[in-house]
N, C-alpha and C positions, 0 to 999 in steps of 0.2 A: 799456174803462172798469172793468170788473169786475176784471181782472187787476191794474190799477194800484191799485185800492182794496185788494185782497188783499195785494199787495206792501207797501203802506204800513202796513197793520195788522201784518203779520209783522215789518217793520222796527221799528215802535214796540214791539212785544212783546219782541223779542230785545234791543233796546237798553235797555229798562226792566229786564229781567232782568239784563243785564250790569252796569248801573249799580248796581242794588240789591245784587248779590252781591259786587261788587268793593270796597266800602268796609267795612273791618273796624275802623275807628277807634272807632266808637260801641259796639262790642261790649265787654262787661265781660270782664276776664280770668277765665279759668276757675280755680276753686280746686281744688287737689288733694284727693283723698280721704285718709282716715286711712291706708289701706293703702299708697297711693303715697308719702305723706310718710314712713312708717316704712321703706319700701323704699329711698327716697333716703337716709335717715339711716344705715341699715345699710350701704349701698353706700359712702357717704363714709367711714364708720369702717373698712370693709375696705380701702379704698384707702389710708388713712392708715397702717393696720397693715402694709401691704405696702411703702409708701414709706419708712417710718421706718428699717428695717434697711438698705435700699438707700442712703439718704442717709448713714447712719452709715458704711457701708462705703466710700462715695465720700470722705467726709471723712478716714477712716483712710488711704485710698490717697493722698490729697493730702498728708497729713502724711508718709507714707513717701517720696513723691517729693521733697518738700522736704528731708528728712533726707539722702537719697542725693545730691541736688544739692549740699547743703552739704558733705558728706563729699568729694565729687569736687573741689569748689573748694579745700578745705583740702589735699587731696593734691597738687593741681597747683600750689598756691602754695608749699608747703614742699618743698624738694628732698631 
């Protein structure tokens, strides 16, 4: 009888802990600190400064490919 009571108490304790820890819907979202916000802002700016020249180079490459394809079309059409 004593083992059964001990098992029942242990089961109730573990199930209560599991249920109380698994629900995070009620928890308020954590706000970032000033340092974290500034770090995120600086990281976004750095990414944009890196991506801008890459995007410009890609657009120039696309323009160049289009010009070469247009030149090839004209050369093949005119004998």
